[in-house]
N, C-alpha and C positions, 0 to 999 in steps of 0.2 A: 608463591611466597616461601613455602617450606623448602622447595628445591633450591631457590636462590640463596636462602640462609645456609643450607647445607653446603652448597658450593663455596660460599664465602668462608665458612668455618674451616673447610679443608684447606683452601689456599692460604688463609692467614695463619693457620697453625702448622699443618703438615708441611706445606711448601716452605714456610719460613724456617721451620726446624731443619729441613734439608739444606736450605741455604746456609744456615749457621754451621752445620756439619761440614758442608762442602768447603766453606772458607777455612775452617780449622784444618781440614785434611789437606787442602791445596798448599797451605803454608809449610807443611812438613813433608808429606809423602811425595808430592810431585817434584819439588826441588831435590829431594834426596835421591829419587830415581833418576832424575836428569844428571845428577852428579855421578851416580854409579855408571850410567851409560857413557857419559863423556870421558870418564877416566879409562874406560875400556878402549875406546876408539882413539883418544888422544892421551897417551900415557903422560902422567905428571912427573916431571923430573925433580921437583923440589923435595919430594919425600913425604912420608906419612906424617912425621912429626910437625913439619911446617904447615901442613894442611890443618892439623888439629889446632895448632897455635892460632892460625888465621880464623878458624871457627870460634875459638875462645874470644878473640878480639871482637868479632862480629856479635857474639852474644853479649859482651860488655856494652857495645854500642846500642844494641837493642834495649838493654836495661836502662842505660843513661837517657835515651831518647824515647822512653816508653809512652810519654804523652803525645809524641808526634807519630801518628799511626802509620804514615807512609814510610818514614825512616825506620821505625821499629819493625814494620812488616817486611821491608826489604832486607833488613839485617837478619831477621829470622830465616828468610828464604836463603840467604847467603850461608848461614850456619848449616842448614840442612843440606845444601848443595855441597859444601866443603866436606861435611862428614860423610856423605855418600861417595865423594871422590876418594877420601881417605880409606874408606872400607874396601872399595874395589882395588885401590893401589896396593893395600896390604894383601889382598887375595892374590893379585897377579905376581907380586914379588915374594910370595912365600917360598922359602927354600926347603925342599924335602930331601935333597941330597940323593937323587936317583942316579946311579951310574948307567946311563943309557949305553947299550952295546948290542951288537948282533950275536954275541956269544957270552952269555951271562949265566951264572949259577945262582939260583935263588930258591927260597922256601916260601910257599904260599899256602893259604888256607881258603878253600872254596866257601862261598857264601850261600850257594844253592846247588840243586842238582843241575848237572850239565845238560844242555839241549842240543840235539843233533841238527846241524845245519849243513845239508849236503853230505859230504864225507868227513866233516870235522865236528868235534864237540866244542861248544862255546859255553863259558861259564864266567861269572864274576868272582874275583878272588882278592884276598888281602895279602900283600907281600910283607913278611916280617923279618926276613934275613936275606942278605945279598953277599955272595962270596964268603959265606960262613960267619959273617958279622951281623949283629943285630942292627936294625935300621928303624927309623920312624915309620910305622905301618902306613901303607898307601894302597889305594884301590886300583886294580888293573882289569882289562878285558883279556881273558886268556882263551886262546884257540889251540886245540890239541888235535893232531892227526892221529886217531887212536889205532892201537893194535887190535887184534881179534878179541871180541868179547870184553873190551875195556869199558868200565863204567866209572863215572865220577859223581859222587854224592856230596851233598852239602855238609860242611864241617870237616872235609877230608884234608889232611895236611900232606903236601906233596913237595918233593925236591925236584926241581926242574932245571934243565940246561937248554937254553934257547935264546931267542931274541927278546930284548927288553927296550922298546923304542918309544919315543915321544909321539903322541897322536898328531898326525899331519893330514891336511886336506889332499884328496886324490886329484891329480891333474885332469882337467877336462870336465870335472863334476862341479855343479853349482852348490851342492849340499856341503855345508860347513861342518865337516866331520870333527875337526879339532875343537870347535866351540861346543858341539854336541857332547863330546867327551868331558869337557870342562864343566858343562852344566850339570852332568850327572855324577861328577866327582871322581872321574877316572883320570889318574895321573900318567898312565902308560898303557901300552898294549903289548902283547907277547904272543909268539907262535912257538909251539914246542912239538916235536915228534914224540909219539907215544913211547917209543923205545928209550927216550931220554927222561922219562918220568918215573920216579920211585916214591915209595911211601916215606913219610918223615914223622917225627915226633915234635909237637909244638905245644908248649904250655898255654893254657887259656889266658894266663896273665899277660902274655905277649900280645894278645889281641886287644884293640880298643873296645870300649863298652858297646858302641854301636854295632860292631862286628859280632860280638857275642850275642847281643839281642837278635840280630838278623839271623844268625845260625839257628838259635833256639826257635824263633818264630818260623823259620823255614821248615823245621822238623814238624811243627804243629800243622803248618799249611800242607805239608806232604800227607799227613794222616787224614786231614779233611778231604784232600783231593782224592785219596783212595776210597773214601766213603762214597763220593759222587761217582767215581769211575766204576766202582763195583755195583752200582745201583742198576745198571743195565740201560741207561739213558741213550738216546740217539746221539750221533757224533756232533752234529751242529748244535743240538740242544745242550749237550755237555760242554761244548766250547763256550756258549753264552753264559752258562752257569759259572764256569771257571773264571771268565772275564769279570762278571759282575760281583760274584761273591768272594773270589780269592785274588783278583787283580792279575790273573795269569791269562795272557792273550796268545799263548803259544799254539793253542788248538784252533784259533780263528784262521780259516783259509781266506785267500784273497777275495773270492767271490762274495763271501759273507761280509767281510769288511766293507767292500764296495757297496753292497746293498744298503747297509746301515748309513754309509756316508751319503749316498745319493738321496736317501729318504730324509736326511737331516737329523738322524738319531744316534750319531756316533757317540755323543756324550753319555748315552745310556750304558755303553760298554766300558767307559773310562771311569775309574773310581774318582768321584768328585763330591761336591756338596749334595747332589741328589741322593746318593747312596748313604752318606753319613747322616743327612737330614732325616731319612727314613728310619735309620737305626736309632737316632737320638729321640725322635718322636715316639717310636714304639716303646722304648725303655721308659721314657718319661710318663707315657700313658699308663704303663704297668705299675710304676712306683709312686706316682703323684697322689698322695693322700694327705689329708690334713694340711692343705696348702696355706692355712692361716698362721701356722707356726713357722717362724723364720728359720729356726734351727733345723726343722725337717726339710724345708726347701733347700737349705745349704747342703745337708747330708745327701739328699736325692740327687742334686746337681753334681756333687763329687762322685757318687757312684756311677751315674750315667756317663760323665766325662771320662772316668777311668775305663769304662767299657768301650767308649768310642776310641780312645787313644790305644787301647789294647788291639782293637781291630785294625787301626792304622798301622801299627807295628807288624801285625800279622800279615798284612798284604804287602809288606816291604817298604812302607813309608814313601809312596810316590808324592811328588810336589803338590799335585792337585788335592790329594787326600790330606796332606799336612796343612795346606792352606785352609781347607774346609774345617778341619778339626780346630785350628786356631781361631777361626771366626766363631765357631760354635762355642768354644771355651770362653771367649770374650763376651759373647752374647749371654751365656749362662751367668757370668759374673754380673752383668748388667741386670738380669732378671732378679738375682738374689739381692742386689743392692736396691731394687725397687725403681731404677731409672729405666724409662722407656724411650723409644724413638732414637736409639743410638746405633742403628744398624750400620751406618756409614762409618762411624767411629770404629766399630768392630772390624769392618773390612780394612780400614786403614791400619789398625794395629796388627792385624794378620799379615798384611803386605810388608810392613816394616820388619816384623820378626822374621819372616821368611827371607827377605833380602839381606838383612843384617847377618843372619846365620849363613846364607849362601848367596852372595851377590850375583853369581852367574845365573841365578834363577830368573832374572829379568829377561833372559834370552830364551827361556823355555816356552814353547808354544802353548803348552797346557796352562802354565802360569798366566800368560797373557790373555788367553781366551777366557779362562775362568774368572779372572778379575774384571775384565771388560763386561762379561755377561752379568756378573753379580752387581756391578756398579750400574749397568743399564737398568736392571730390575729395580734397584733401590731408587733410582732417579725417576723413571718414567712409567713403571708398571701400574702404580696406584692412580696417577692422573689419567692414564689410558683407560683403566677400568671405570673410573668415575665418569669420564666424558663419552666413551664410545659404547659401553655395554648398556643395552636397553633396560628400561626400568622393570619390564615384565620378567626379565631373567633374574633380577636381583631380589625378587619376592620370595624365592625358595632357596633352601640351603644348597640343593644340587645346582641350581642356576648360578648362585654366587660362586660356588666352587668352580664350575665350568668357566664362568667369566674371568675369574682370577687366573686360572690356568692358561686360558687363551691370551690374556694380557701379558703374563709372564713369558710365554713362549714367543710372542711377537716381538717384545722389546729385547729379549735375550738374543734372538736370531738376528734382529736388526743391528744390535750392538756388535756382534762378532762377524757379520756378513762381510764388511770390507777386509778384515783380517783373513777370513776363510778364502775369499776370492784371491787375495794376494798370495797366500801360501799354497792353495790347492787348485785355484782357477775354476771354482765350482760354486754354484748357488742352488740350494734345494728349494724347489717350488712348492712342494707339498709338506713342508716342515710342520705347519700348523696342525693338519690332520694327523700326521705321523706321530707327533708328540702327544696329542690327545689320546691316541691309542697306546703308545709305547710307555708313557710314564706310569699309568695305573698298572699295566702288566708288569713293568719293572719293579714296582713297589710290592706287588703280590709275589713276584719271583723271589725277591730277597727274603720276605717273610717265610716262604716255603723252604728256601735253602737253609735258613736258620733252623727251621723245624726238622729238616732231614738230618742236619748235623747233630742236633740234640737227641732226636728220637730214632737214630739208626739201629739201636739195640732192641727196640720194641718191634716184634715180628709184624703184627697187623698194622699198627699205627705207622711204622716206618714205610711199609709198602704203599699205604694210601698216600702218604706225603710224597713219596718218590713219583707215584703216578700223577699226582696233581702238579708237581714241579715239572715233570716231563711235558705234560699237556700245556702248561702255561708257557714254557720255553718254546714249544712248537708253535703255539698261537702267535707269540711275539715274532718269531722268525718268519712265519708265513705272512703276517701282516706287513712286515717291513719289506719282504720280497715282492709282494703284490704292489705296494706303493712305489717301490723303486723301479718296477717294470712298466708303470703307466707312461703314456706319451707325455713328453715335456716334464718328466720328473725332476730334471735339473738342467741348468744352463752350464755348459761345459766350455773349457778353453778360454776362460776369462784371463786377460793379461793386464796386470796392474803393477806399476812400479812402487817402490817404497814411498817416494814423494807423493804419488797419486793417492796412496792409502792414507797418508797423513792429512792430505788436503780434504779427503772425503770425511774423515773424522772431525776435522775443523769445521767443515760445512754442517755436519750433524749437530755440533755444539751450537753453532750460530742459529740454526733452525730451532733448536730446543729453547734457547734464550729468547728468541723472538716470539715463539708460541707462548712461552711462560709470561712474557711481558704483555702480550695481547690479552691473555686469559685474566691476568690480574687487573687490567684496566676494565674488562667486562665485569668482573666481580665488584669493583668499586662503583661502577655505574649502576649495577643491579642493586647493590646495597644502598646507594643514595636514594633511588626511587622507591625501593621497598621499605626503607626506614628513613623517613624524612628528617627525623631528629638527628641522624648521623651526619656530621659535617663532612664536607668534601675532603678535608685534609686528614681525616681520621682513617 
């Protein structure tokens, strides 16, 4: 009887709340995203102004027919779709005024230290002048064939004479290089011989705010990197610390990347919700006192969010980290306001903000995988935990933690599996065991990395922390390597088309709806026979 009542309570409250959230989200987010994607593949000729006017007309119709749910709902969907189309159209038709040429003189400021790729130096830069005239700043991929002992540091102003070309796809390659550059905000690419590069003088006011912040954070990131580099850590261990703590994957060699990919733990190396959630939880644990005072809750959340966003800027503001920070920020506002059970709303707001700010983000693989994973967790993790985790495991705190971790890992992996198979042709078979080992170690690694960064000046404490950080990194790498080397660690060479991937996701949605329908009928039957006073229609 108790178990039946508990199951009834969860499905009637939790699942119902999820249904309401899903309905609200689907009316705005999904049509908006569809509008963004459709405007990219089928350019709209009528213009942004006409799209906005049509959206306003649809909004008026929704208001006029607000009592008719079908008409009002369809009108709202149309509004979201048209606004998404307008936003993508505005992005595609934005005029920067770049004089593309194979022989161009321009002045650029580097955003980070250049990395050696083969015989060339590659760096991201912001162009502020072309042919001696000021221009609206834009971001480029700069490749330099260096002279002897040539170094390029972040924040360096350079006068260059070389190519300035529009990003184009390479013939014979399936990789969409042009869209990759658009997704990451690059408007052009350039190649320059080292002999045609000279120093220049550029005022900070000529740079956009995001560029100035990026240069400043790059300097801080460089100082932290030197702390880890001078600690004497092993190469592979240092590479993992760089990737997880600083968002720098330049030290990760191919074999190490493949090992994490085969084991199903690549998300550990990518800055995402896992890392920011760890930082947010730690800071909240340290500062959360007097939680009955609303003003103290507000102050604590502001301080923690400021620290989280500072860290996001420090690592270069990748899309996955921005998405996670936005969701955490919305969730923090929900906590302060006293409203609970709005996780899906937080996710939807984060998605809207990211896509409105950068419509091309919808084509970023990290964006797609992170949102699918989080949505899968919000929809199916709790029902899976309640239905499949045995009762004996739920009796202890450690058992409940283990059960929830397993549930989250299963639904997240299941959610991104079709997309992973489509993009990489691979499915990791030991992902469950790998994540049970990797996630706790990754949490401990981030805590120790923070400790090393703060306590590097303390002789004894710093050495102890470095030793612990090196040991944890080694244990993480060894565990992943062992799991990736086991027989049948992954299924390779999976071939799926885009249509097949969409059909698989459609099938997963249908299965989820059917399971949910059957579960609710069982709950109603259980409630009827357990509580005879409850009428069948209730």
